[in-house]
LUMNUSE-90019 format. One line per field, with one value per atom (N, C-alpha, C): residue number from 1; residue in three letters; chain; atom name; x, y negated, z. Coordinates in Angstrom, 2 decimals. Layout:
num <- [NUM; ...] .
residuo <- [ALA; ...] .
cadena <- [A; ...] .
atomo <- [CA; ...] .
east <- [X; ...] .
north <- [Y; ...] .
up <- [Z; ...] .
END
This chain:
num <- [1; 1; 1; 2; 2; 2; 3; 3; 3; 4; 4; 4; 5; 5; 5; 6; 6; 6; 7; 7; 7; 8; 8; 8; 9; 9; 9; 10; 10; 10; 11; 11; 11; 12; 12; 12; 13; 13; 13; 14; 14; 14; 15; 15; 15; 16; 16; 16; 17; 17; 17; 18; 18; 18; 19; 19; 19; 20; 20; 20; 21; 21; 21; 22; 22; 22; 23; 23; 23; 24; 24; 24; 25; 25; 25; 26; 26; 26; 27; 27; 27; 28; 28; 28; 29; 29; 29; 30; 30; 30; 31; 31; 31; 32; 32; 32; 33; 33; 33; 34; 34; 34; 35; 35; 35; 36; 36; 36; 37; 37; 37; 38; 38; 38; 39; 39; 39; 40; 40; 40; 41; 41; 41; 42; 42; 42; 43; 43; 43; 44; 44; 44; 45; 45; 45; 46; 46; 46; 47; 47; 47; 48; 48; 48; 49; 49; 49; 50; 50; 50; 51; 51; 51; 52; 52; 52; 53; 53; 53; 54; 54; 54; 55; 55; 55; 56; 56; 56; 57; 57; 57; 58; 58; 58; 59; 59; 59; 60; 60; 60; 61; 61; 61; 62; 62; 62; 63; 63; 63; 64; 64; 64; 65; 65; 65; 66; 66; 66; 67; 67; 67; 68; 68; 68; 69; 69; 69; 70; 70; 70; 71; 71; 71; 72; 72; 72; 73; 73; 73; 74; 74; 74; 75; 75; 75; 76; 76; 76; 77; 77; 77; 78; 78; 78; 79; 79; 79; 80; 80; 80] .
residuo <- [MET; MET; MET; ASP; ASP; ASP; ILE; ILE; ILE; LYS; LYS; LYS; ASP; ASP; ASP; TYR; TYR; TYR; ILE; ILE; ILE; HIS; HIS; HIS; ASN; ASN; ASN; GLY; GLY; GLY; ARG; ARG; ARG; LEU; LEU; LEU; ASN; ASN; ASN; ILE; ILE; ILE; LEU; LEU; LEU; VAL; VAL; VAL; LYS; LYS; LYS; PRO; PRO; PRO; ASN; ASN; ASN; SER; SER; SER; PRO; PRO; PRO; LYS; LYS; LYS; THR; THR; THR; GLU; GLU; GLU; ILE; ILE; ILE; ILE; ILE; ILE; GLY; GLY; GLY; TYR; TYR; TYR; ASN; ASN; ASN; SER; SER; SER; ALA; ALA; ALA; THR; THR; THR; ASP; ASP; ASP; SER; SER; SER; LEU; LEU; LEU; LYS; LYS; LYS; VAL; VAL; VAL; ASN; ASN; ASN; VAL; VAL; VAL; HIS; HIS; HIS; ALA; ALA; ALA; ARG; ARG; ARG; PRO; PRO; PRO; GLU; GLU; GLU; ASP; ASP; ASP; ASN; ASN; ASN; LYS; LYS; LYS; ALA; ALA; ALA; ASN; ASN; ASN; ILE; ILE; ILE; GLU; GLU; GLU; LEU; LEU; LEU; ILE; ILE; ILE; LYS; LYS; LYS; PHE; PHE; PHE; PHE; PHE; PHE; ALA; ALA; ALA; ARG; ARG; ARG; LEU; LEU; LEU; LEU; LEU; LEU; LYS; LYS; LYS; LYS; LYS; LYS; LYS; LYS; LYS; VAL; VAL; VAL; THR; THR; THR; ILE; ILE; ILE; LYS; LYS; LYS; THR; THR; THR; GLY; GLY; GLY; LEU; LEU; LEU; THR; THR; THR; SER; SER; SER; LYS; LYS; LYS; GLN; GLN; GLN; LYS; LYS; LYS; ILE; ILE; ILE; LEU; LEU; LEU; LYS; LYS; LYS; ILE; ILE; ILE; GLY; GLY; GLY] .
cadena <- [A; A; A; A; A; A; A; A; A; A; A; A; A; A; A; A; A; A; A; A; A; A; A; A; A; A; A; A; A; A; A; A; A; A; A; A; A; A; A; A; A; A; A; A; A; A; A; A; A; A; A; A; A; A; A; A; A; A; A; A; A; A; A; A; A; A; A; A; A; A; A; A; A; A; A; A; A; A; A; A; A; A; A; A; A; A; A; A; A; A; A; A; A; A; A; A; A; A; A; A; A; A; A; A; A; A; A; A; A; A; A; A; A; A; A; A; A; A; A; A; A; A; A; A; A; A; A; A; A; A; A; A; A; A; A; A; A; A; A; A; A; A; A; A; A; A; A; A; A; A; A; A; A; A; A; A; A; A; A; A; A; A; A; A; A; A; A; A; A; A; A; A; A; A; A; A; A; A; A; A; A; A; A; A; A; A; A; A; A; A; A; A; A; A; A; A; A; A; A; A; A; A; A; A; A; A; A; A; A; A; A; A; A; A; A; A; A; A; A; A; A; A; A; A; A; A; A; A; A; A; A; A; A; A; A; A; A; A; A; A] .
atomo <- [N; CA; C; N; CA; C; N; CA; C; N; CA; C; N; CA; C; N; CA; C; N; CA; C; N; CA; C; N; CA; C; N; CA; C; N; CA; C; N; CA; C; N; CA; C; N; CA; C; N; CA; C; N; CA; C; N; CA; C; N; CA; C; N; CA; C; N; CA; C; N; CA; C; N; CA; C; N; CA; C; N; CA; C; N; CA; C; N; CA; C; N; CA; C; N; CA; C; N; CA; C; N; CA; C; N; CA; C; N; CA; C; N; CA; C; N; CA; C; N; CA; C; N; CA; C; N; CA; C; N; CA; C; N; CA; C; N; CA; C; N; CA; C; N; CA; C; N; CA; C; N; CA; C; N; CA; C; N; CA; C; N; CA; C; N; CA; C; N; CA; C; N; CA; C; N; CA; C; N; CA; C; N; CA; C; N; CA; C; N; CA; C; N; CA; C; N; CA; C; N; CA; C; N; CA; C; N; CA; C; N; CA; C; N; CA; C; N; CA; C; N; CA; C; N; CA; C; N; CA; C; N; CA; C; N; CA; C; N; CA; C; N; CA; C; N; CA; C; N; CA; C; N; CA; C; N; CA; C; N; CA; C; N; CA; C; N; CA; C; N; CA; C; N; CA; C; N; CA; C] .
east <- [5.88; 5.96; 5.91; 6.94; 6.95; 6.53; 5.44; 4.88; 5.84; 6.69; 7.63; 8.63; 8.84; 9.74; 9.17; 7.86; 7.21; 6.98; 7.32; 7.16; 8.45; 8.32; 9.47; 9.22; 10.12; 9.99; 8.65; 8.17; 6.91; 5.68; 5.84; 4.72; 4.60; 3.36; 3.05; 2.09; 2.50; 1.64; 0.75; -0.54; -1.46; -2.42; -2.92; -3.94; -5.12; -6.25; -7.38; -8.46; -9.01; -10.18; -11.29; -12.23; -13.30; -14.36; -15.25; -16.38; -15.92; -14.88; -14.32; -14.86; -14.68; -15.17; -14.59; -13.30; -12.70; -11.56; -11.15; -10.06; -8.75; -7.87; -6.59; -5.63; -4.34; -3.31; -3.19; -3.33; -3.33; -2.08; -1.22; -0.02; 0.64; 1.49; 2.28; 2.19; 2.00; 1.95; 3.24; 4.15; 5.45; 5.33; 4.33; 4.16; 3.88; 3.09; 2.77; 3.51; 4.36; 5.11; 4.15; 3.06; 2.01; 1.63; 1.22; 0.60; -0.84; -1.29; -2.69; -3.48; -4.55; -5.33; -6.81; -7.42; -8.88; -9.48; -10.57; -11.28; -12.73; -13.23; -14.59; -15.65; -15.41; -16.41; -16.64; -17.83; -18.18; -17.51; -17.26; -16.60; -17.58; -18.50; -19.46; -19.44; -19.70; -19.68; -18.35; -17.26; -15.91; -15.69; -16.60; -16.50; -15.26; -14.92; -13.74; -12.46; -12.37; -11.20; -11.05; -12.14; -12.09; -11.64; -12.19; -11.79; -10.32; -9.86; -8.46; -7.52; -7.86; -7.04; -7.00; -8.16; -8.21; -7.39; -7.50; -6.77; -5.26; -4.73; -3.28; -2.83; -3.66; -3.29; -3.15; -4.07; -3.97; -2.76; -2.52; -1.43; -0.07; 0.09; 1.38; 1.53; 0.41; 0.39; 0.94; 0.56; 0.95; -0.23; -0.13; -1.17; -1.04; -2.17; -2.19; -3.20; -2.78; -3.69; -3.52; -4.53; -4.44; -3.86; -2.68; -1.98; -2.57; -2.73; -3.34; -4.24; -5.22; -6.07; -7.35; -7.93; -9.17; -10.28; -10.38; -11.45; -10.91; -9.68; -9.04; -8.73; -8.54; -8.12; -6.64; -5.88; -4.45; -4.29; -3.70; -3.58; -2.16; -1.82; -0.58; -0.95; -0.52; -0.79; 0.43; 0.18; 1.24; 1.25; 2.40; 2.55; 3.33; 2.80; 3.54; 2.92] .
north <- [-6.15; -4.80; -4.88; -4.34; -4.28; -2.87; -2.79; -1.49; -0.68; -1.35; -0.64; 0.20; -0.12; 0.67; 2.06; 2.23; 3.50; 4.37; 3.85; 4.62; 5.40; 6.72; 7.58; 8.40; 8.30; 9.04; 8.79; 7.56; 7.20; 7.71; 8.14; 8.66; 7.91; 7.78; 7.09; 7.94; 8.32; 9.09; 8.13; 8.42; 7.58; 8.43; 7.83; 8.42; 7.45; 7.91; 7.03; 7.14; 5.99; 5.95; 5.23; 5.98; 5.36; 4.71; 3.94; 3.31; 2.34; 1.58; 0.60; -0.79; -1.76; -3.11; -3.74; -3.48; -3.99; -3.10; -3.23; -2.43; -3.14; -2.44; -3.03; -1.95; -2.27; -1.40; -1.80; -0.82; -1.16; -0.71; 0.06; 0.48; 1.67; 2.34; 3.46; 4.59; 5.80; 6.98; 7.77; 7.72; 8.37; 9.90; 10.43; 11.89; 12.49; 11.80; 12.30; 11.54; 10.58; 9.75; 9.10; 8.52; 7.97; 6.56; 5.75; 4.47; 4.73; 4.03; 4.14; 3.04; 3.45; 2.52; 2.64; 1.50; 1.44; 1.14; 1.82; 1.59; 1.27; 0.19; -0.26; 0.71; 1.32; 2.19; 3.48; 4.04; 5.33; 6.47; 7.59; 8.72; 9.61; 9.01; 9.79; 9.30; 10.22; 9.93; 9.33; 9.70; 9.26; 7.76; 7.06; 5.61; 5.17; 5.85; 5.48; 5.67; 6.75; 6.98; 5.90; 5.52; 4.48; 3.15; 2.79; 1.54; 1.58; 2.72; 2.90; 2.69; 3.29; 3.15; 1.69; 1.03; -0.38; -1.26; -0.99; -1.77; -1.69; -0.47; -0.32; -0.77; -0.62; -1.10; -2.63; -3.32; -4.79; -5.19; -4.49; -4.80; -4.61; -3.50; -3.16; -3.61; -3.99; -4.38; -3.25; -2.02; -0.84; 0.12; 1.10; 2.12; 3.06; 3.37; 4.24; 5.36; 6.59; 7.73; 8.55; 9.34; 10.21; 11.54; 11.86; 13.09; 14.29; 14.17; 15.23; 14.62; 15.39; 14.95; 14.26; 14.60; 13.95; 14.01; 15.11; 15.26; 15.25; 14.81; 14.81; 13.37; 13.17; 11.86; 11.64; 12.71; 12.64; 12.74; 11.71; 11.67; 11.32; 11.71; 11.27; 10.53; 9.27; 8.46; 8.49; 8.57; 8.47; 7.04; 6.39; 4.99; 4.90; 4.11; 3.90; 4.46] .
up <- [8.18; 7.64; 6.11; 5.47; 4.01; 3.59; 2.89; 2.51; 1.65; 0.90; 0.01; 0.79; 2.07; 2.91; 3.20; 3.03; 3.34; 2.11; 0.94; -0.30; -0.56; -0.67; -0.91; -2.16; -3.13; -4.40; -5.08; -5.02; -5.67; -4.95; -3.70; -2.92; -1.60; -1.16; 0.09; 0.90; 2.12; 3.02; 3.79; 3.84; 4.60; 5.41; 6.47; 7.33; 7.31; 6.79; 6.51; 7.58; 7.96; 8.82; 8.05; 7.47; 6.68; 7.57; 6.95; 7.62; 8.72; 8.43; 9.37; 9.03; 9.94; 9.66; 8.39; 8.10; 6.87; 6.44; 5.18; 4.64; 4.94; 5.68; 6.06; 6.55; 6.48; 7.06; 8.52; 9.42; 10.85; 11.59; 10.93; 11.62; 10.98; 11.79; 11.32; 12.33; 11.86; 12.72; 12.49; 13.46; 13.29; 13.34; 14.02; 14.10; 12.72; 11.90; 10.57; 9.47; 9.85; 8.89; 7.88; 8.41; 7.56; 7.99; 7.02; 7.33; 7.75; 8.78; 9.21; 8.49; 7.81; 6.99; 7.34; 7.64; 7.79; 6.43; 6.09; 4.83; 5.16; 4.59; 4.86; 4.34; 3.20; 2.55; 3.34; 3.13; 3.74; 2.97; 3.63; 2.94; 2.18; 1.46; 0.68; -0.76; -1.68; -3.13; -3.57; -2.89; -3.27; -3.08; -2.40; -2.26; -1.50; -0.41; 0.37; -0.45; -1.21; -2.05; -3.11; -3.74; -4.77; -4.17; -3.01; -2.37; -1.96; -1.48; -1.08; -2.27; -3.40; -4.62; -5.07; -5.08; -5.50; -4.55; -3.24; -2.24; -2.47; -2.61; -2.79; -4.17; -5.20; -6.54; -6.54; -5.86; -5.75; -4.93; -3.84; -2.93; -3.59; -4.31; -4.91; -6.36; -6.98; -8.40; -9.28; -8.94; -9.69; -9.75; -10.66; -10.75; -9.54; -8.92; -7.73; -7.95; -7.64; -7.70; -6.41; -6.10; -4.93; -5.40; -4.89; -5.26; -4.52; -3.20; -2.40; -1.34; -0.90; 0.21; -0.19; -1.32; -1.76; -0.72; 0.00; 0.99; 2.42; 2.59; 3.91; 4.35; 5.65; 6.14; 5.88; 5.80; 5.48; 3.97; 3.35; 1.89; 1.48; 0.27; -0.34; -1.61; -1.69; -2.88; -3.79; -5.09; -6.09; -6.60; -6.49; -6.87; -8.17; -9.12; -10.35; -11.57] .
END
C-alpha cells in the first residue's frame, strides 16, 4: 500500500483509533474513503493528535496539520 495513492488535493482522510498497542496504518475503509490508523497515545490533552501528526510527518517527510476533526475520530489531514 502506497500512502500517496490516498492523498487527494493535498488532503488525507483518516479514521483514528486512539489508545492502541502501537501507532500504525491498519487498512482502508471504503465506506468513508479513509485510511484506518491506530494511535498509541490516549485521546486526552491532544496527545493522540500530536502523535498522529508526528507519525505522518515522518512517514511522508512533509509538514502535516489537522484540517478538520480535532476532537473526532474522523479527521482530514493537510499534507504539504
